[in-house]
PyMOL Python script that loads the backbone (N, CA, C, O; Angstrom):
from pymol import cmd

cmd.read_pdbstr("""\
ATOM      1  N   MET A   1       0.842  -1.163   0.000  1.00  0.00           N
ATOM      2  CA  MET A   1       0.000   0.000   0.000  1.00  0.00           C
ATOM      3  C   MET A   1       0.888   1.227   0.000  1.00  0.00           C
ATOM      4  O   MET A   1       2.044   1.166   0.418  1.00  0.00           O
ATOM      5  N   THR A   2       0.359   2.319  -0.460  1.00  0.00           N
ATOM      6  CA  THR A   2       1.097   3.577  -0.456  1.00  0.00           C
ATOM      7  C   THR A   2       0.405   4.545   0.484  1.00  0.00           C
ATOM      8  O   THR A   2      -0.795   4.440   0.737  1.00  0.00           O
ATOM      9  N   LEU A   3       1.179   5.484   0.995  1.00  0.00           N
ATOM     10  CA  LEU A   3       0.610   6.513   1.856  1.00  0.00           C
ATOM     11  C   LEU A   3       1.231   7.853   1.492  1.00  0.00           C
ATOM     12  O   LEU A   3       2.365   7.924   1.020  1.00  0.00           O
ATOM     13  N   SER A   4       0.467   8.905   1.719  1.00  0.00           N
ATOM     14  CA  SER A   4       0.967  10.259   1.521  1.00  0.00           C
ATOM     15  C   SER A   4       0.074  11.211   2.276  1.00  0.00           C
ATOM     16  O   SER A   4      -1.112  10.948   2.476  1.00  0.00           O
ATOM     17  N   GLY A   5       0.654  12.325   2.696  1.00  0.00           N
ATOM     18  CA  GLY A   5      -0.129  13.324   3.395  1.00  0.00           C
ATOM     19  C   GLY A   5       0.755  14.319   4.099  1.00  0.00           C
ATOM     20  O   GLY A   5       1.976  14.321   3.946  1.00  0.00           O
ATOM     21  N   THR A   6       0.111  15.163   4.872  1.00  0.00           N
ATOM     22  CA  THR A   6       0.804  16.165   5.663  1.00  0.00           C
ATOM     23  C   THR A   6       0.204  16.168   7.054  1.00  0.00           C
ATOM     24  O   THR A   6      -0.953  15.791   7.240  1.00  0.00           O
ATOM     25  N   ASP A   7       0.992  16.594   8.033  1.00  0.00           N
ATOM     26  CA  ASP A   7       0.505  16.595   9.406  1.00  0.00           C
ATOM     27  C   ASP A   7      -0.048  17.938   9.844  1.00  0.00           C
ATOM     28  O   ASP A   7      -0.414  18.091  11.009  1.00  0.00           O
ATOM     29  N   GLY A   8      -0.121  18.913   8.957  1.00  0.00           N
ATOM     30  CA  GLY A   8      -0.602  20.236   9.319  1.00  0.00           C
ATOM     31  C   GLY A   8       0.468  21.115   9.930  1.00  0.00           C
ATOM     32  O   GLY A   8       0.210  22.280  10.232  1.00  0.00           O
ATOM     33  N   LEU A   9       1.674  20.577  10.119  1.00  0.00           N
ATOM     34  CA  LEU A   9       2.790  21.336  10.677  1.00  0.00           C
ATOM     35  C   LEU A   9       3.919  21.442   9.644  1.00  0.00           C
ATOM     36  O   LEU A   9       5.094  21.516  10.004  1.00  0.00           O
ATOM     37  N   SER A  10       3.550  21.447   8.365  1.00  0.00           N
ATOM     38  CA  SER A  10       4.489  21.563   7.247  1.00  0.00           C
ATOM     39  C   SER A  10       5.401  20.359   7.091  1.00  0.00           C
ATOM     40  O   SER A  10       6.504  20.489   6.560  1.00  0.00           O
ATOM     41  N   CYS A  11       4.968  19.201   7.538  1.00  0.00           N
ATOM     42  CA  CYS A  11       5.719  17.967   7.336  1.00  0.00           C
ATOM     43  C   CYS A  11       4.953  17.111   6.329  1.00  0.00           C
ATOM     44  O   CYS A  11       3.795  16.759   6.556  1.00  0.00           O
ATOM     45  N   ASN A  12       5.600  16.784   5.230  1.00  0.00           N
ATOM     46  CA  ASN A  12       5.000  15.955   4.194  1.00  0.00           C
ATOM     47  C   ASN A  12       5.543  14.536   4.303  1.00  0.00           C
ATOM     48  O   ASN A  12       6.730  14.328   4.556  1.00  0.00           O
ATOM     49  N   VAL A  13       4.654  13.561   4.109  1.00  0.00           N
ATOM     50  CA  VAL A  13       5.023  12.152   4.255  1.00  0.00           C
ATOM     51  C   VAL A  13       4.562  11.386   3.021  1.00  0.00           C
ATOM     52  O   VAL A  13       3.420  11.524   2.583  1.00  0.00           O
ATOM     53  N   THR A  14       5.462  10.576   2.466  1.00  0.00           N
ATOM     54  CA  THR A  14       5.111   9.631   1.407  1.00  0.00           C
ATOM     55  C   THR A  14       5.797   8.316   1.727  1.00  0.00           C
ATOM     56  O   THR A  14       6.875   8.302   2.322  1.00  0.00           O
ATOM     57  N   GLY A  15       5.182   7.222   1.337  1.00  0.00           N
ATOM     58  CA  GLY A  15       5.831   5.956   1.635  1.00  0.00           C
ATOM     59  C   GLY A  15       5.061   4.752   1.173  1.00  0.00           C
ATOM     60  O   GLY A  15       3.995   4.858   0.568  1.00  0.00           O
ATOM     61  N   THR A  16       5.632   3.587   1.477  1.00  0.00           N
ATOM     62  CA  THR A  16       5.021   2.321   1.107  1.00  0.00           C
ATOM     63  C   THR A  16       5.116   1.321   2.258  1.00  0.00           C
ATOM     64  O   THR A  16       6.073   1.327   3.032  1.00  0.00           O
ATOM     65  N   PHE A  17       4.115   0.476   2.349  1.00  0.00           N
ATOM     66  CA  PHE A  17       4.099  -0.710   3.201  1.00  0.00           C
ATOM     67  C   PHE A  17       3.895  -1.882   2.249  1.00  0.00           C
ATOM     68  O   PHE A  17       2.828  -2.010   1.649  1.00  0.00           O
ATOM     69  N   THR A  18       4.900  -2.733   2.104  1.00  0.00           N
ATOM     70  CA  THR A  18       4.851  -3.862   1.187  1.00  0.00           C
ATOM     71  C   THR A  18       4.801  -5.151   1.992  1.00  0.00           C
ATOM     72  O   THR A  18       5.701  -5.441   2.781  1.00  0.00           O
ATOM     73  N   GLN A  19       3.729  -5.929   1.782  1.00  0.00           N
ATOM     74  CA  GLN A  19       3.550  -7.158   2.557  1.00  0.00           C
ATOM     75  C   GLN A  19       4.717  -8.107   2.347  1.00  0.00           C
ATOM     76  O   GLN A  19       5.158  -8.332   1.220  1.00  0.00           O
ATOM     77  N   GLU A  20       5.208  -8.658   3.445  1.00  0.00           N
ATOM     78  CA  GLU A  20       6.348  -9.579   3.430  1.00  0.00           C
ATOM     79  C   GLU A  20       5.827 -11.000   3.339  1.00  0.00           C
ATOM     80  O   GLU A  20       5.196 -11.493   4.275  1.00  0.00           O
ATOM     81  N   GLY A  21       6.083 -11.657   2.231  1.00  0.00           N
ATOM     82  CA  GLY A  21       5.654 -13.042   2.065  1.00  0.00           C
ATOM     83  C   GLY A  21       4.172 -13.146   1.761  1.00  0.00           C
ATOM     84  O   GLY A  21       3.467 -12.140   1.692  1.00  0.00           O
ATOM     85  N   ASN A  22       3.709 -14.375   1.580  1.00  0.00           N
ATOM     86  CA  ASN A  22       2.291 -14.582   1.274  1.00  0.00           C
ATOM     87  C   ASN A  22       1.688 -15.751   2.033  1.00  0.00           C
ATOM     88  O   ASN A  22       0.649 -16.278   1.637  1.00  0.00           O
ATOM     89  N   ASN A  23       2.338 -16.167   3.132  1.00  0.00           N
ATOM     90  CA  ASN A  23       1.719 -17.225   3.930  1.00  0.00           C
ATOM     91  C   ASN A  23       1.128 -16.618   5.203  1.00  0.00           C
ATOM     92  O   ASN A  23       1.408 -15.463   5.524  1.00  0.00           O
ATOM     93  N   ALA A  24       0.336 -17.368   5.911  1.00  0.00           N
ATOM     94  CA  ALA A  24      -0.398 -16.852   7.071  1.00  0.00           C
ATOM     95  C   ALA A  24       0.521 -16.263   8.136  1.00  0.00           C
ATOM     96  O   ALA A  24       0.128 -15.324   8.829  1.00  0.00           O
ATOM     97  N   ALA A  25       1.717 -16.785   8.280  1.00  0.00           N
ATOM     98  CA  ALA A  25       2.633 -16.289   9.311  1.00  0.00           C
ATOM     99  C   ALA A  25       3.165 -14.895   8.983  1.00  0.00           C
ATOM    100  O   ALA A  25       3.616 -14.189   9.885  1.00  0.00           O
ATOM    101  N   ASN A  26       3.122 -14.483   7.717  1.00  0.00           N
ATOM    102  CA  ASN A  26       3.693 -13.200   7.318  1.00  0.00           C
ATOM    103  C   ASN A  26       2.665 -12.167   6.890  1.00  0.00           C
ATOM    104  O   ASN A  26       3.051 -11.084   6.450  1.00  0.00           O
ATOM    105  N   LEU A  27       1.389 -12.449   6.999  1.00  0.00           N
ATOM    106  CA  LEU A  27       0.380 -11.533   6.471  1.00  0.00           C
ATOM    107  C   LEU A  27       0.349 -10.187   7.183  1.00  0.00           C
ATOM    108  O   LEU A  27      -0.166  -9.222   6.619  1.00  0.00           O
ATOM    109  N   ASN A  28       0.874 -10.085   8.383  1.00  0.00           N
ATOM    110  CA  ASN A  28       0.831  -8.842   9.130  1.00  0.00           C
ATOM    111  C   ASN A  28       2.222  -8.211   9.275  1.00  0.00           C
ATOM    112  O   ASN A  28       2.440  -7.389  10.165  1.00  0.00           O
ATOM    113  N   VAL A  29       3.156  -8.593   8.407  1.00  0.00           N
ATOM    114  CA  VAL A  29       4.511  -8.043   8.447  1.00  0.00           C
ATOM    115  C   VAL A  29       4.785  -7.341   7.122  1.00  0.00           C
ATOM    116  O   VAL A  29       4.503  -7.883   6.053  1.00  0.00           O
ATOM    117  N   PHE A  30       5.337  -6.132   7.198  1.00  0.00           N
ATOM    118  CA  PHE A  30       5.549  -5.320   6.012  1.00  0.00           C
ATOM    119  C   PHE A  30       6.979  -4.789   5.971  1.00  0.00           C
ATOM    120  O   PHE A  30       7.562  -4.480   7.010  1.00  0.00           O
ATOM    121  N   ASP A  31       7.540  -4.684   4.768  1.00  0.00           N
ATOM    122  CA  ASP A  31       8.738  -3.891   4.545  1.00  0.00           C
ATOM    123  C   ASP A  31       8.257  -2.459   4.368  1.00  0.00           C
ATOM    124  O   ASP A  31       7.304  -2.219   3.627  1.00  0.00           O
ATOM    125  N   THR A  32       8.897  -1.501   5.036  1.00  0.00           N
ATOM    126  CA  THR A  32       8.424  -0.120   4.984  1.00  0.00           C
ATOM    127  C   THR A  32       9.500   0.814   4.446  1.00  0.00           C
ATOM    128  O   THR A  32      10.696   0.584   4.627  1.00  0.00           O
ATOM    129  N   SER A  33       9.052   1.855   3.791  1.00  0.00           N
ATOM    130  CA  SER A  33       9.904   2.951   3.351  1.00  0.00           C
ATOM    131  C   SER A  33       9.056   4.218   3.428  1.00  0.00           C
ATOM    132  O   SER A  33       8.082   4.358   2.688  1.00  0.00           O
ATOM    133  N   ILE A  34       9.419   5.139   4.316  1.00  0.00           N
ATOM    134  CA  ILE A  34       8.641   6.359   4.522  1.00  0.00           C
ATOM    135  C   ILE A  34       9.590   7.549   4.439  1.00  0.00           C
ATOM    136  O   ILE A  34      10.599   7.593   5.143  1.00  0.00           O
ATOM    137  N   THR A  35       9.267   8.516   3.578  1.00  0.00           N
ATOM    138  CA  THR A  35      10.096   9.692   3.379  1.00  0.00           C
ATOM    139  C   THR A  35       9.404  10.914   3.970  1.00  0.00           C
ATOM    140  O   THR A  35       8.226  11.163   3.715  1.00  0.00           O
ATOM    141  N   PHE A  36      10.159  11.672   4.766  1.00  0.00           N
ATOM    142  CA  PHE A  36       9.675  12.885   5.415  1.00  0.00           C
ATOM    143  C   PHE A  36      10.373  14.086   4.794  1.00  0.00           C
ATOM    144  O   PHE A  36      11.601  14.113   4.703  1.00  0.00           O
ATOM    145  N   THR A  37       9.591  15.089   4.360  1.00  0.00           N
ATOM    146  CA  THR A  37      10.151  16.317   3.833  1.00  0.00           C
ATOM    147  C   THR A  37       9.425  17.503   4.440  1.00  0.00           C
ATOM    148  O   THR A  37       8.285  17.375   4.888  1.00  0.00           O
ATOM    149  N   GLY A  38      10.072  18.644   4.458  1.00  0.00           N
ATOM    150  CA  GLY A  38       9.479  19.842   5.025  1.00  0.00           C
ATOM    151  C   GLY A  38       9.989  20.085   6.429  1.00  0.00           C
ATOM    152  O   GLY A  38      10.949  19.458   6.877  1.00  0.00           O
ATOM    153  N   THR A  39       9.332  21.005   7.118  1.00  0.00           N
ATOM    154  CA  THR A  39       9.725  21.332   8.488  1.00  0.00           C
ATOM    155  C   THR A  39       8.752  20.701   9.465  1.00  0.00           C
ATOM    156  O   THR A  39       7.638  20.340   9.087  1.00  0.00           O
ATOM    157  N   GLY A  40       9.154  20.567  10.692  1.00  0.00           N
ATOM    158  CA  GLY A  40       8.277  20.019  11.718  1.00  0.00           C
ATOM    159  C   GLY A  40       8.132  18.506  11.681  1.00  0.00           C
ATOM    160  O   GLY A  40       7.231  17.963  12.321  1.00  0.00           O
ATOM    161  N   CYS A  41       8.993  17.815  10.951  1.00  0.00           N
ATOM    162  CA  CYS A  41       8.901  16.359  10.852  1.00  0.00           C
ATOM    163  C   CYS A  41       9.571  15.687  12.059  1.00  0.00           C
ATOM    164  O   CYS A  41      10.539  16.216  12.606  1.00  0.00           O
ATOM    165  N   PRO A  42       9.054  14.523  12.471  1.00  0.00           N
ATOM    166  CA  PRO A  42       9.671  13.809  13.596  1.00  0.00           C
ATOM    167  C   PRO A  42      11.052  13.261  13.253  1.00  0.00           C
ATOM    168  O   PRO A  42      11.905  13.126  14.130  1.00  0.00           O
ATOM    169  N   VAL A  43      11.270  12.948  11.984  1.00  0.00           N
ATOM    170  CA  VAL A  43      12.571  12.511  11.481  1.00  0.00           C
ATOM    171  C   VAL A  43      12.780  13.183  10.129  1.00  0.00           C
ATOM    172  O   VAL A  43      11.833  13.718   9.553  1.00  0.00           O
ATOM    173  N   THR A  44      13.989  13.161   9.627  1.00  0.00           N
ATOM    174  CA  THR A  44      14.252  13.722   8.310  1.00  0.00           C
ATOM    175  C   THR A  44      14.759  12.622   7.384  1.00  0.00           C
ATOM    176  O   THR A  44      15.387  11.663   7.832  1.00  0.00           O
ATOM    177  N   GLY A  45      14.483  12.768   6.098  1.00  0.00           N
ATOM    178  CA  GLY A  45      14.919  11.785   5.129  1.00  0.00           C
ATOM    179  C   GLY A  45      13.978  10.598   5.069  1.00  0.00           C
ATOM    180  O   GLY A  45      12.775  10.731   5.294  1.00  0.00           O
ATOM    181  N   THR A  46      14.540   9.431   4.762  1.00  0.00           N
ATOM    182  CA  THR A  46      13.747   8.226   4.562  1.00  0.00           C
ATOM    183  C   THR A  46      13.993   7.218   5.675  1.00  0.00           C
ATOM    184  O   THR A  46      15.136   6.881   5.986  1.00  0.00           O
ATOM    185  N   LEU A  47      12.913   6.748   6.263  1.00  0.00           N
ATOM    186  CA  LEU A  47      12.959   5.710   7.289  1.00  0.00           C
ATOM    187  C   LEU A  47      12.594   4.389   6.620  1.00  0.00           C
ATOM    188  O   LEU A  47      11.516   4.268   6.038  1.00  0.00           O
ATOM    189  N   THR A  48      13.477   3.403   6.696  1.00  0.00           N
ATOM    190  CA  THR A  48      13.185   2.079   6.159  1.00  0.00           C
ATOM    191  C   THR A  48      13.258   1.064   7.295  1.00  0.00           C
ATOM    192  O   THR A  48      13.998   1.248   8.262  1.00  0.00           O
ATOM    193  N   GLY A  49      12.491   0.005   7.166  1.00  0.00           N
ATOM    194  CA  GLY A  49      12.508  -1.035   8.190  1.00  0.00           C
ATOM    195  C   GLY A  49      11.329  -1.960   8.044  1.00  0.00           C
ATOM    196  O   GLY A  49      10.870  -2.235   6.935  1.00  0.00           O
ATOM    197  N   LEU A  50      10.838  -2.440   9.174  1.00  0.00           N
ATOM    198  CA  LEU A  50       9.697  -3.357   9.208  1.00  0.00           C
ATOM    199  C   LEU A  50       8.474  -2.654   9.773  1.00  0.00           C
ATOM    200  O   LEU A  50       8.588  -1.687  10.526  1.00  0.00           O
ATOM    201  N   GLY A  51       7.311  -3.152   9.403  1.00  0.00           N
ATOM    202  CA  GLY A  51       6.075  -2.596   9.909  1.00  0.00           C
ATOM    203  C   GLY A  51       5.070  -3.689  10.209  1.00  0.00           C
ATOM    204  O   GLY A  51       5.241  -4.843   9.815  1.00  0.00           O
ATOM    205  N   PHE A  52       4.009  -3.297  10.922  1.00  0.00           N
ATOM    206  CA  PHE A  52       2.910  -4.219  11.190  1.00  0.00           C
ATOM    207  C   PHE A  52       1.642  -3.413  11.427  1.00  0.00           C
ATOM    208  O   PHE A  52       1.696  -2.210  11.684  1.00  0.00           O
ATOM    209  N   GLU A  53       0.496  -4.091  11.338  1.00  0.00           N
ATOM    210  CA  GLU A  53      -0.807  -3.483  11.565  1.00  0.00           C
ATOM    211  C   GLU A  53      -1.383  -4.027  12.860  1.00  0.00           C
ATOM    212  O   GLU A  53      -1.192  -5.199  13.186  1.00  0.00           O
ATOM    213  N   SER A  54      -2.098  -3.166  13.609  1.00  0.00           N
ATOM    214  CA  SER A  54      -2.696  -3.600  14.868  1.00  0.00           C
ATOM    215  C   SER A  54      -3.935  -2.767  15.164  1.00  0.00           C
ATOM    216  O   SER A  54      -4.037  -1.625  14.715  1.00  0.00           O
ATOM    217  N   ASN A  55      -4.868  -3.323  15.909  1.00  0.00           N
ATOM    218  CA  ASN A  55      -6.005  -2.569  16.427  1.00  0.00           C
ATOM    219  C   ASN A  55      -5.692  -1.950  17.778  1.00  0.00           C
ATOM    220  O   ASN A  55      -6.535  -1.254  18.345  1.00  0.00           O
ATOM    221  N   VAL A  56      -4.503  -2.187  18.305  1.00  0.00           N
ATOM    222  CA  VAL A  56      -4.080  -1.671  19.604  1.00  0.00           C
ATOM    223  C   VAL A  56      -3.253  -0.413  19.401  1.00  0.00           C
ATOM    224  O   VAL A  56      -2.357  -0.383  18.559  1.00  0.00           O
ATOM    225  N   ASP A  57      -3.556   0.633  20.178  1.00  0.00           N
ATOM    226  CA  ASP A  57      -2.785   1.881  20.158  1.00  0.00           C
ATOM    227  C   ASP A  57      -1.636   1.737  21.148  1.00  0.00           C
ATOM    228  O   ASP A  57      -1.759   2.137  22.306  1.00  0.00           O
ATOM    229  N   TYR A  58      -0.514   1.166  20.697  1.00  0.00           N
ATOM    230  CA  TYR A  58       0.613   0.916  21.583  1.00  0.00           C
ATOM    231  C   TYR A  58       1.257   2.196  22.109  1.00  0.00           C
ATOM    232  O   TYR A  58       1.783   2.208  23.222  1.00  0.00           O
ATOM    233  N   ILE A  59       1.222   3.257  21.333  1.00  0.00           N
ATOM    234  CA  ILE A  59       1.838   4.521  21.758  1.00  0.00           C
ATOM    235  C   ILE A  59       0.888   5.339  22.624  1.00  0.00           C
ATOM    236  O   ILE A  59       1.343   6.088  23.489  1.00  0.00           O
ATOM    237  N   GLY A  60      -0.421   5.215  22.411  1.00  0.00           N
ATOM    238  CA  GLY A  60      -1.399   5.901  23.245  1.00  0.00           C
ATOM    239  C   GLY A  60      -1.403   7.408  23.098  1.00  0.00           C
ATOM    240  O   GLY A  60      -1.678   8.133  24.054  1.00  0.00           O
ATOM    241  N   PHE A  61      -1.095   7.880  21.895  1.00  0.00           N
ATOM    242  CA  PHE A  61      -0.984   9.319  21.673  1.00  0.00           C
ATOM    243  C   PHE A  61      -2.303  10.045  21.908  1.00  0.00           C
ATOM    244  O   PHE A  61      -2.334  11.042  22.630  1.00  0.00           O
ATOM    245  N   ASP A  62      -3.385   9.568  21.317  1.00  0.00           N
ATOM    246  CA  ASP A  62      -4.675  10.239  21.511  1.00  0.00           C
ATOM    247  C   ASP A  62      -5.827   9.265  21.725  1.00  0.00           C
ATOM    248  O   ASP A  62      -6.989   9.671  21.715  1.00  0.00           O
ATOM    249  N   ASN A  63      -5.521   7.993  21.918  1.00  0.00           N
ATOM    250  CA  ASN A  63      -6.505   6.956  22.255  1.00  0.00           C
ATOM    251  C   ASN A  63      -7.653   6.840  21.266  1.00  0.00           C
ATOM    252  O   ASN A  63      -8.779   6.541  21.661  1.00  0.00           O
ATOM    253  N   ASN A  64      -7.384   7.074  19.979  1.00  0.00           N
ATOM    254  CA  ASN A  64      -8.388   6.846  18.946  1.00  0.00           C
ATOM    255  C   ASN A  64      -8.495   5.351  18.680  1.00  0.00           C
ATOM    256  O   ASN A  64      -7.544   4.610  18.931  1.00  0.00           O
ATOM    257  N   PRO A  65      -9.649   4.896  18.171  1.00  0.00           N
ATOM    258  CA  PRO A  65      -9.767   3.486  17.822  1.00  0.00           C
ATOM    259  C   PRO A  65      -8.921   3.159  16.592  1.00  0.00           C
ATOM    260  O   PRO A  65      -8.653   4.040  15.775  1.00  0.00           O
ATOM    261  N   GLY A  66      -8.494   1.887  16.452  1.00  0.00           N
ATOM    262  CA  GLY A  66      -7.653   1.449  15.344  1.00  0.00           C
ATOM    263  C   GLY A  66      -8.427   1.318  14.060  1.00  0.00           C
ATOM    264  O   GLY A  66      -9.597   1.698  14.002  1.00  0.00           O
ATOM    265  N   PRO A  67      -7.813   0.799  13.045  1.00  0.00           N
ATOM    266  CA  PRO A  67      -6.499   0.152  13.038  1.00  0.00           C
ATOM    267  C   PRO A  67      -5.351   1.158  12.954  1.00  0.00           C
ATOM    268  O   PRO A  67      -5.534   2.312  12.568  1.00  0.00           O
ATOM    269  N   PHE A  68      -4.169   0.683  13.327  1.00  0.00           N
ATOM    270  CA  PHE A  68      -2.947   1.478  13.303  1.00  0.00           C
ATOM    271  C   PHE A  68      -1.897   0.743  12.477  1.00  0.00           C
ATOM    272  O   PHE A  68      -1.859  -0.487  12.456  1.00  0.00           O
ATOM    273  N   LEU A  69      -1.049   1.509  11.800  1.00  0.00           N
ATOM    274  CA  LEU A  69       0.131   0.957  11.150  1.00  0.00           C
ATOM    275  C   LEU A  69       1.342   1.437  11.933  1.00  0.00           C
ATOM    276  O   LEU A  69       1.414   2.598  12.334  1.00  0.00           O
ATOM    277  N   TYR A  70       2.291   0.538  12.146  1.00  0.00           N
ATOM    278  CA  TYR A  70       3.525   0.883  12.849  1.00  0.00           C
ATOM    279  C   TYR A  70       4.702   0.608  11.925  1.00  0.00           C
ATOM    280  O   TYR A  70       4.743  -0.418  11.246  1.00  0.00           O
ATOM    281  N   ALA A  71       5.653   1.525  11.902  1.00  0.00           N
ATOM    282  CA  ALA A  71       6.891   1.347  11.149  1.00  0.00           C
ATOM    283  C   ALA A  71       8.046   1.489  12.124  1.00  0.00           C
ATOM    284  O   ALA A  71       8.126   2.468  12.867  1.00  0.00           O
ATOM    285  N   VAL A  72       8.938   0.512  12.119  1.00  0.00           N
ATOM    286  CA  VAL A  72      10.095   0.489  13.011  1.00  0.00           C
ATOM    287  C   VAL A  72      11.341   0.594  12.142  1.00  0.00           C
ATOM    288  O   VAL A  72      11.551  -0.227  11.249  1.00  0.00           O
ATOM    289  N   SER A  73      12.162   1.595  12.401  1.00  0.00           N
ATOM    290  CA  SER A  73      13.355   1.829  11.606  1.00  0.00           C
ATOM    291  C   SER A  73      14.371   0.708  11.797  1.00  0.00           C
ATOM    292  O   SER A  73      14.519   0.172  12.895  1.00  0.00           O
ATOM    293  N   SER A  74      15.064   0.362  10.722  1.00  0.00           N
ATOM    294  CA  SER A  74      16.123  -0.637  10.814  1.00  0.00           C
ATOM    295  C   SER A  74      17.482  -0.011  11.136  1.00  0.00           C
ATOM    296  O   SER A  74      18.462  -0.728  11.335  1.00  0.00           O
ATOM    297  N   SER A  75      17.543   1.328  11.189  1.00  0.00           N
ATOM    298  CA  SER A  75      18.835   1.980  11.406  1.00  0.00           C
ATOM    299  C   SER A  75      18.838   3.017  12.532  1.00  0.00           C
ATOM    300  O   SER A  75      19.837   3.705  12.743  1.00  0.00           O
ATOM    301  N   SER A  76      17.712   3.129  13.259  1.00  0.00           N
ATOM    302  CA  SER A  76      17.636   4.086  14.368  1.00  0.00           C
ATOM    303  C   SER A  76      16.584   3.609  15.362  1.00  0.00           C
ATOM    304  O   SER A  76      15.986   2.549  15.177  1.00  0.00           O
ATOM    305  N   ALA A  77      16.360   4.379  16.402  1.00  0.00           N
ATOM    306  CA  ALA A  77      15.372   4.019  17.417  1.00  0.00           C
ATOM    307  C   ALA A  77      13.994   4.579  17.115  1.00  0.00           C
ATOM    308  O   ALA A  77      13.146   4.617  18.007  1.00  0.00           O
ATOM    309  N   ASP A  78      13.742   5.015  15.888  1.00  0.00           N
ATOM    310  CA  ASP A  78      12.464   5.623  15.515  1.00  0.00           C
ATOM    311  C   ASP A  78      11.365   4.581  15.320  1.00  0.00           C
ATOM    312  O   ASP A  78      11.569   3.542  14.692  1.00  0.00           O
ATOM    313  N   VAL A  79      10.195   4.891  15.876  1.00  0.00           N
ATOM    314  CA  VAL A  79       8.975   4.109  15.661  1.00  0.00           C
ATOM    315  C   VAL A  79       7.892   5.084  15.264  1.00  0.00           C
ATOM    316  O   VAL A  79       7.667   6.076  15.957  1.00  0.00           O
ATOM    317  N   ILE A  80       7.219   4.820  14.163  1.00  0.00           N
ATOM    318  CA  ILE A  80       6.186   5.710  13.646  1.00  0.00           C
ATOM    319  C   ILE A  80       4.844   5.009  13.753  1.00  0.00           C
ATOM    320  O   ILE A  80       4.707   3.851  13.357  1.00  0.00           O
ATOM    321  N   GLU A  81       3.840   5.722  14.297  1.00  0.00           N
ATOM    322  CA  GLU A  81       2.464   5.209  14.367  1.00  0.00           C
ATOM    323  C   GLU A  81       1.632   5.999  13.371  1.00  0.00           C
ATOM    324  O   GLU A  81       1.636   7.230  13.386  1.00  0.00           O
ATOM    325  N   ILE A  82       0.922   5.289  12.508  1.00  0.00           N
ATOM    326  CA  ILE A  82       0.071   5.915  11.502  1.00  0.00           C
ATOM    327  C   ILE A  82      -1.341   5.434  11.712  1.00  0.00           C
ATOM    328  O   ILE A  82      -1.596   4.237  11.845  1.00  0.00           O
ATOM    329  N   GLN A  83      -2.266   6.392  11.741  1.00  0.00           N
ATOM    330  CA  GLN A  83      -3.670   6.017  11.877  1.00  0.00           C
ATOM    331  C   GLN A  83      -4.451   6.542  10.718  1.00  0.00           C
ATOM    332  O   GLN A  83      -5.662   6.332  10.644  1.00  0.00           O
TER     333      GLN A  83
END
""", "prot")
cmd.dss("prot")
cmd.show_as("cartoon", "prot")
cmd.util.cbc("prot")
cmd.orient("prot")
């Protein structure tokens, strides 16, 4: 799947979540690539790594109902929650 948008703070986001494998054990695991441009972004450049989907708000930012997408960087301590 592809994603794009802005957070209202001049941060633009584009990216992809590509399903890893096609068997039942891998249906909820994704290769991710998310690029952040503009000002006010939580990270700069492109975050690549693994992702997953969940109905649980693990970060608890605003307690909205799911589903949520999570992207975990393979090269830093960054974790991104997308709703």
